[in-house]
N, C-alpha and C positions, 0 to 999 in steps of 0.2 A: 535445396538438393534432396529430393525425395528418394526413398528406398522402395523401388517397385519390383525388383527381381534380385534374388540372392542365389549364391552357390555355396554348398558345403562340400568340402573335400575331406574324405574320410568317412566311410559308411559303417564304422563300428557302432557299438551301443550308444555312445555319446553323440557322435556326429549325426547318426540317423535321427536320434531324438531331438536334436537341435533343429534339424530340417523339418521335423514334424511340427515343432512349435512355430516356425515361420509360416507354415501352412495354416495353423490355427489363427494367425493374423491375416490370412487371406493373401499371402504373398507367394508367388510361384518360386520353386527352388530347383536348381540342378544339384543332384547328389552324385558325386563322382568318387571312384575308388580305383585301385589298381586292377590290372588284368591278370588273373592268376595264370600260372604256367599251365599250358596245354588246355586252357579253357576254350570250349566251343562257343560259349556265350560270353562275349567280352564284357558285358555289363552285369555279370552274374552276382558280383558282390553287392552292388547297389540294389539290384532287383530283389535279392534275398533279404536285404535289410528292410526294404519296404514291406515285404510280406511279414517279417517279424514284428514290425511296428503295428500292423493291423491286428496282430494277435496279442500285443503287449497288455499286461495287467500290472499296475493301473494303465488305462488307455493313454497312449501318446497323442492320438488325434482327438480333438473335440467333436469331430464327426468323421466317420469312416470315409466319406466322400473327399475329405481333405487330401487323402493319399493321391488323388488325381492331379494335385498341384505339384507333385514331385516328379521330375524327369530324371530317370536313372541314366548314368553314363559311366565313362571311365577316363582316367587321366591321359591316356595315350591318344585317344581319338577325339576327345570332346573339350579340350581346354579352350578351343577357339570360341565355344559357346559363351565363355565368360566375358567376351568383349562388351556385352550389353548389360551386365549385372552391376548392381550398385554396392554390393557387399559380398565379399568372399570370406567365409569362415573356414580356417584350416583346423582339422581335428584328427591329425594323423599321429603316428608313433612319436613318443617324447624323446626324439633324438635330433639335436640341433642340425647335424649335417644333412639329414634327410629333409627336414623342414626347409632349410635354406636352398636345397636343390629345387624344391618345388617353388619357392618364392622367386627364384631367378627366372623360372618359366612364366610366372604370373606377371612379372614386370613388363614383358613384351606383349601381354594379352589385354590386361585390364586398363580401362580408361583412367584418366588422371584424377577423377573425383570418386573413383571406386575405393571403398574402404577394404583393406585387407587386414584380417585379424587372426590371431591364434587363440585356440581354446586351451592352451597350456595351463596346467595348474602348478607347475614347478619351475619352468625355465624362465630366467629373466629376459625382459625385452631387450636389454643391452646385448645379450648373447645372440638373440635371434636376428638382430639387424646388423650385427658386426660384419663388415666387409661388403655390405650391399649398398647400392647407390643412395644418395640423399633423397632422390625422388621416391624411392620405395619407403624409406623411413618416414617420409611425410605422410604417406597413406596408411602406415602400419600402426597397429595397437594390439593389445591383448584384451580379449573379451572372454572371461572365464565364466562359463555357465555351470550351474550346479545340477546334479542328477537327482531325479528326473527333471529335465528342463521345463516341462509343462507345469509342474507343481512347485518347484523350488523358485522362490521369487528373486533370489539374489543373482545379480550379474556384476562381477568385478571387472572394472575397466581400467587398464593401465595404458597411459599415453607416454610416449617418449618426448625428449626435449625437442625433437624435430617434427613430431606429429602435428598436422595442421589442426588448429583449434576448431575450425568449422566442421571438420570431419568427426571430431570427438563429440561436438554438440549434436551432429546429425545422428550418430549412433545412440547417444544418450537419450535423446528425445524419442527415437523410434523404439528403443528397448523399453522405455517407460510406457509410452502410450499404446503402441501396437503389440508388444510382446508381454506387457504386464509386469515388467521387472522393476525392482528397486536397484537402480544402476548406481553402484558405489565406486567413486574414483579412488584408486589405490596408488600407492607409491610402488616403484619397481624394486620390491624387497622380497626375499624368499617366502614362498607360501602366501604372498600378498597379505590379506587381513584374516579372512575366515579360517583358512587352513593353518595359518601360523598359530592361532590360538586354539582352534578346534582340535588339531592333531596333538598339540601339547596336552590338552584336557583328556583326550582319549588315552594317550600313552600314560599319563599320570594315573588314570583310572585303572588300567591293567596292572601297573606296577604296585600300586597301593593295595589293591585287592589281594594280590599274591602275598605281599608283605604282611598284611593283617590277617590272612587266612579266611577271608570272606568267600562265600559262595557267589556265583554270578548272579543268582536271584537276589541275594542280600544287597549286593552292590548296585544292581539296577533299580531296586525298589527305593533306595535312599537317593540315588543320583538321578532322579527323574522328576516325577510330579511334585514332590515337596519344594523343589526349586524352580518350577516352571519349565522343566526340561522334558522333552517327549518321553513317553513311558518305555521306549526302547532302552533308555539309559545309555550306559557305556557298551556293554557286551552285545545287547540287541542291535545297537547301531553298527557295531563292527561287523556283525553277521550280515547286515543289510548292505554295507559298503563293499564287503569282501576282504577277508584277512590278507589275501595275496597282494592287495594294493598298498598295504601299509609299509612293507620293507623298502620299496623304491622311494616312497615319499620320505621316510626317515633318512634314507641314504642321501637323497637330494638336499634335505634340510641341513643335515650335519655337515655336508661338504660346503654348503653355501654360507652357513652362519659362523660368526667368529667364535673362538674357543671359549670366551667368557660368557657367551649367551646361555641363559638358563636352560635352553632346549637341550644343550649338549649333555647335561647331567642326567637326563631321563630318556636319552635317545636309543638305548640298547633294547632291542626286542627280546622279551623273555624267551627262554628255551622252550617253554611249554607252547607258546604261540608258533615258534619256528617248527616244532614237531607237528603241530596241527596242519600248517601249510604244506609241509612235505607229504603228509598223509592225505592231502586233498580235502581236508576239513576247512574249507575257505569261507564258510557261511552259507547263506541261502542258495547261492548259485552252485555250491559244491555238494559234498556228501553230508553236510551239516557244518556247524561251527561251534560256538559256545552253547548254542541250543540246536536241537534237531527233533524231528519226528521219527520214531522208530518204525519198524515194519508194521506194528499194530496201530500206528498213527497216534502213539502216546508221546507227549512232549518230554524230552530228556534234556539234561544239562550236563556239561562236562565238569568234572572235578578238577579244579585248577592245580591241586596238589598231585593227583595220581594220573590224570589224563584219561580216566575212565568215565563213561557216561552212566548216569543214574536218573531215575524218574525225577522230574522237576518238582521241587518243593514249593508250596504256596508261600510267596514272599511276605515278609512283615509289612504292615501298613502303617505309615507315619502320618499322623493327623495333626501334629504340632504346627501351628501357624506362625509362632514366633521363631524366626530363623536363628536368632542368637541362642535360644533355648535348645532348639533342635541340634545345633552344632556343638552343644556343650553336654549333651546327655552322656552318661557313663556306659556307653556300649560301643561295640566295634563299628556299627554302622555310622554312628555320629562321628566317631574318630575318623573313619574313612572319608565321610563327606567333608570334614574340615580339612584334612590333608589334601584332598583333590582340589577342592574349591579355593582354598587359601593360596595354593601354588598357582592355580590357573588365573585367578583374579589379580593376584600380585603381578604375574607375568604380563597380563593384558595391560595393567597400569604402567608397567615399565616400558612398554612399546610405544608410548606417546612421547615424542612425535615421530618416532622412527617409521612406523607403518602408516600413520595418519596423524594429521595435525590436531584432530579433535576427537573427542570420545563419542560424539553422536554418530559419526561414520562407522566406528568400530562396533558400537551397539547394534546398528542397523545390519551390519554384515553378519554378526553372530545370530541375530534374530532370524534373518531371512535365509542364511546359509545352513544353519543347524537347527532351525525351528525352535529356538528357545523363546519363551514368552517374554523374558527380559534379557537385554544385552548385559555383558559383564559389569558395566558401570551402573546400570539401572539395578542390577542385582546387588551390587555393593551398597547402594543407597538403601535398599530394602533390608539388608542385613544390619546396616549401620556402620558408616565409615570409621567413626571414632572407636567403636568397639572392635572392629576388624583390625585397625592399626595397633591398638593397645595390645591385642592378643599376639600380633606379629612381634611386637617389641618384647612382650613377656617371654616369647620363645626365642628371642635374640636373632630374629630373622630380618633381612633387609626390607626396608620400606621404600617403595618407589617414590620419587620426588612428587609425582602428581598427588600423592596421599599425605604428604608431610603436614599440611594444614589441618588435617582431620576434619575437613568440612564436607558437607553434602556435595555430590557431584552434579546434581540437578536441583534447581530451586525455582519456585514460581514467584514472580514479582509483578504486581499489577496485572495479573491475568496472562503474563507472558512466561513461557517456559525458557529457562536459561541453563547453560551448561558451564562447568568449571574448566578453566584453562591452566596450563602449567604456571602461569604468573599469579594465579589466585583470583584473577578477574573473571567475572561471568560474562558470557556472550549469549545473545538470544538464539534459540533454535529456529531456523528458518525452513520453510517448505518451498518447494517449487511452485510456480504459478499453476492454478487449477487444482490445488489440493485443499480440501476442507475436511477437518476431522472433528468428531464429537468430543474427543479428548480436549482439544483446544477450546471448544465452546464451553465445556464444563469448567475450565479454569477462569473463564471470563465473567460468567454470571450464573446465578442459581437457576434451577429449572422453573418452568412456568407452572407445571403440574407434576406431581410424583406420588407413587405409592410403592409397595414392596416389589411389584412385578414390572412396572413400567414408569417412564417419565416422558415429559414433553419439554423440548428445548427450542428456544428462539435462535434460528440460524441466520437471521437477517433477511432484509428485503421482503418482509411480510410472510416469510415461510417459517413453519415450525417443523421440528423432527420428532416423531414418536419413536421412542426407544424401548424395546423389551429388554429386561435384564434379570429375569429369573434363571434358575438352573437350566441350561440348554435352551434358554429363552422359551420354555414351554408356556402355554397360555392357560390362564385360570380366570376366576371371576374378577380378581383385581385387574388383570389385563383388560378384560372386557369393560370394566368400569372406567379405566383410564382412557380407552378408545372413545367411549361415549362422552366423557368429560372433554376430551380433546376436540371432538366434533363441535360441541357447544362453544368451546373457547375460540376455535378458528372462525366460527360463524360471526362472532362479535368483534374479535381483536386482530385477526390475521387474514391472509389471502389464500394460503395454500398449505398442504400437508405433505411431508415426506415421511415414510415409515422405513426406518433403518436402524441398525445397531452395529457396533464394531466387535461383536463377539465372533467366535470361530464360525458359528452357525446362526442364520437368521431366526429360525425357530424349528424345534423338533416336533411341534404340534401341541395338542392339548395335554394338560397335566393329567396323566392317566391315574395318578394316585388318588385324586379327588373322586374320579369316576368309580374306581374300584371300591373305595370306602363306602360310597353310596350304594353300590350293588351289594356288598356284603351286608349292609344294613337293610337291604331291600327297600330303600328309600326312593321309590320310583318317581315321586314328585320332585325330588332334588335332581334326579337324572334329567327329567323333562325340563326343569328350569335351566339346567346347564346347557341343554341343546337350544332351547328357545331363546335364551339370552344371547348365545353365540349367533344364531340366525338373525335375530333382530339387530344386533350390533353391527354385523357385517353388511346387512341391508341398509342400515342408516349411513354407513360409510359410503356405500355405492351411490346413494342418492343425495349425499351432502351437497350443499350449494357452492362447493369449491372443489378444485381438482386435488386428487390424492395420487401420489406416485410412490410406489414401493421400490426400495433399493436393496434387494436381498443378495446374500452370498452364502456359500456353504449349503447346509441342509435347509430346505423349506418343505417340510413334510406335514401331511395331515392338515390340521388347523392352520399351520404356518403357510401351507400352499393355498388354502381356501381364502385367506385374507388377501393374498396376491391376486386371486381371481376376481376379487371385488373392487380392486383399484382401477382408476382410469387408465393408468399406464404403469409399466415396470421398467426400471433401469437396472438390469441385472449384472452382477459380476459374472465373468465368463465361467467361473467354477461354481455352477449352481446345480444342486442335486434336489430336484423338485418333483413331488409326486403326491398322489392321494393314496396312502398306504394303509388305510384303516382296516382292510380285509385281513391284514396280518395279525390284528388283535380281535378278529371276529366281528367287526363292525363295518359300517359304510360311512362315507363322509356325511356329517350331520349339520355342518354350519354353512350350508348353502353351496358346498363344493360340487355336489352332483348337479344342482340347478345351473350353476355358472359354467361348468365344464361341458354339460350337454348343450347349452346355448352356443358355445364356441364351435362345436361340430355342426350344429344345425345351421349356422350362418357361414360355414366354410364353403367357399365357392367351388372348390375342386372335387367335392364328393359327388358320386352319382346321385341323380335326382330320386326323390321318393322319401317316405318317412322312416325307413328302417336303417339305411347306412349310417346316419349320424348317431342313432341310438346304439347301433352295434359297435361303432368306434369308441364311444364313451364307455360302454360296458366293458369292452376288451381292456382298455387302459386301467379302469378302476378295479375290475375283478382280478386282474393279474398284478395289481399294485406296481405298475410300471413307474420307474423313477428315471428322470433324465440324468445323464452323466456329464452334462455341460449345459450352458445356457442355449447353445445352438440346438442341442437335442430337445430342450424344453420347447423351443419354437416348433420343431417338427412334431412334437406330441400335442401341440396347441395349448400347453400350459402358459406359454407366452404368445402374445400376438405378433403379427408381422411388423407392426410399428414400434414394438417395445425395443429398447436399446440394450446393447451389451457393452460393458466396460471391461477392458482387459486388466487394468491395474486397480486393485482393490482400494488403494489410497485415493483414487480419483472418483470413487463410486458416489459418495455423498454430493460432491460438487456437480457431477453429471446429473444426478437425480434432481438436485435443486434447479439446475438450468432447465431440465425437461418440464418440471412442474410450473415454473415461471412462464414457459412458452405456452402452457395450456390456460393460463389465467385470463388472457384477453378474450372477452365474449364467451366465457365458459358457461355452459349449461349442463346439468346432470343428464345421464343417459335416459332414454325413454324406456318405460317398462316393456318387457318382452312377453309375447304370448306364445305358449307352447302348444303345438298340435302334434300329439304323439300317437303311435300306432296301436297301443293297447295290447290286448291279449295275444294277438298274432305274433307280435315281436317278442312278447314275454315267453311264449312257448318255444320259439326259435332259439332265443338266447339260453334258456334253460337246457334245451337239447344239446347245445354246444358245450355247456358246462359238464353235462353228464358224459359227453363223448371224451372230454379231457380226463374225467375221472376214470373212465374205462381204460384209458391209455396209461393210467397210473401217474398222471401229471398233477392232479389235485385230489384232495381228500373228499370224503362224503360230506364233511361239514363245510368245506369250501363250496360245494354245490348248494347247500342250504343258504349260505350267504349270497351266492350268485343269484339264487331264486328271488330273494328279497330285493337285490339290486336291480334285477331284470324287471320286476314289477314296478319299482319306482321309476326307472328310466323310460319304461314303456307307457307310463301314465296311469297305472293302476287300472281302474274299471272304466276309464274314459276311452275314446277312440279318436280317429283322425278328424272327425266332424266337430269335435268339442275343443274349444280354446281354453287352455289352462293358464291361470295367472301364475306369477312367481310364488305367491303365497300358497297356491294349490300344490305346487311342486315341493315347497318347503314342508307342507303338511305330510306329503308322501315320504319325504326324508325322515321326518320325525317319527312317523309310524314304523318305518323299517328299522330305524335305530332302536326304538323302544322294544320292538319285537326281538331283535338280536341280543340286546343287552341283558335280557332275562334268561338267556340260554346258558346252561352250565359250561358248554364248550367255549363260549365267548369268555366267560369268567376265567376259565383255565388258560386261555390265550393271554388275557390281560395280566393275570398273576405271573405267568411265565415271563412275559416281556419285562415286567417290573423287577423280577428277581434276577434275570440273566441278561436283559438288554437284547435278546434275540427272539424272533417269532417262533411260535409253536405250531407245527402243522398237524393238528389233531383231527 
């Protein structure tokens, strides 16, 4: 039972964004909403929602053309269209009576194998199906998406006692593979899993900050990065969610939960927050929240004691890696962290088995629903369960039964990760078929090769995986050395290579710190060695006698983009932000990126004939430092080839890449060297004139023109012309010369220094 067409009813912020994610999976969608009173355009609500989606930041569509897959309509005129859809998602107002009135209409329209689900975050399934026929209950489930649906990986799925198992399996598989979701099966309990714990954590964070007299900056600084929680912390996240959404959630939870539940003790919203909501201070969507930008665009924070705004203070930085020590320091921040986390983690432990029978599911829900690096039970292990329980007991607080044994919640036995149960017996952590992780590989055997920046792992079937693991996976001489060693190792002992890591980003590019140090020392020989080693290493990878497939996700910038351009194929995660961005630091791509990217445009069949269009396309993309906002856009920019694959679910990326590289092994032969016939000075003049025109319009700086001139000379072939065939080494020499010319300029050094200090480009 495939899902080939979908309908979303409710074109609000959430419903529209869910519709957009279906289009990102290539599935056509009907988006329906009410007909407003006196409306001349009866589809105005859905049509307006689509226009807002096209302007949304961050983008809801992986490509703007996906909007064409949405057909707008209204509930009064177009419910009959739902007769041929395979899944209807209801995302209307959180009122059971209104939802049920809609469901009664759907019963007579939808076919018997159509899934009907609600995106409710608060209403129990039992309430939603009450009084409706069994035939409806068999098709119905809750599918709770998290906002924004494109970027938040969690999908909570609640099935009823009568829901047909094959429909649950259909949705779970589709959500996993096509939508890229970690689909977590939840029990029909208030708040399901993620919000039951997450809202408790946020509410504790507000109350304890007020109680201890902390500023919002202090609270967010400690309750974030030190514990693997996003830097928004408590108050930044509340601003992002919207403060006005919290009261109805708290009301729903307190009404649904028993009096003895720990949630009841922290459920009252502080007066300060109530006052903020009444004044329209609801967060980023309102006039500000706990943080705001004033008229001068200066960041301000609210004083939790007085309600007045003041200039935001620079928050303290906590570098203590030992969490027991961090939670025990004699300061208000550490006291705050202990109070919030001890209550939250103990509450999470008390909810097993009420909300889930196992801790693995709960950890996954919090990781993917709230973007924590570690789930609550993984975090408890990192803190130390015995220490945590001892401290609870010292403070005469209740210890949940799950923690009575004071044993680790996860342990590895013979390479297998296991999790603790309420009985004290450990059970193995299982993955769905088609999932392969480096984390599992690392538990099973040591690396084949390793150094400080990279490692090589045997992932089976004659395939090895090259992993970068420096900060932001930046590339340095250690990285290059490991690539070369890996090439030699695969030649003798293996059949194929995958390049992949499980960090947030594939690679942010070259380690600029090494380059800047050499520039400050005017060690031009070291700079030249840095570039030539990168060029020769990537060239060796390209012409290795075995296939190499890269499996990137997140950022793949600069040198990280260049290595992808040298691979036989790429299996990319859908969220790929790929580009040659070196002009932002006053340079040009120097590790063969210009050579390979130019070749892609020169062999692109849809360009007009002649020597200049390909050069102009490559120049435009590199000179403007264009970055794809998705893997689909990377294909449009030719950073990815038309045969490169896209994986929606990051958990499946390594397995998909392994499958792709194995498919290339049979009768593999390296690519043939490419000869470049470039237009020379004519193109260089035209491209430089274009850059000067942009400068005259105020779009680029004078130094940008200098960089563009070097880039134009390189891409045009230097002093050659169309009658002369240039080898790859000839183009690499032009790259090296342009790089060495720019690296000696003071304006380039200023850009590099600024990037290292601020993380942002300088437009000098």
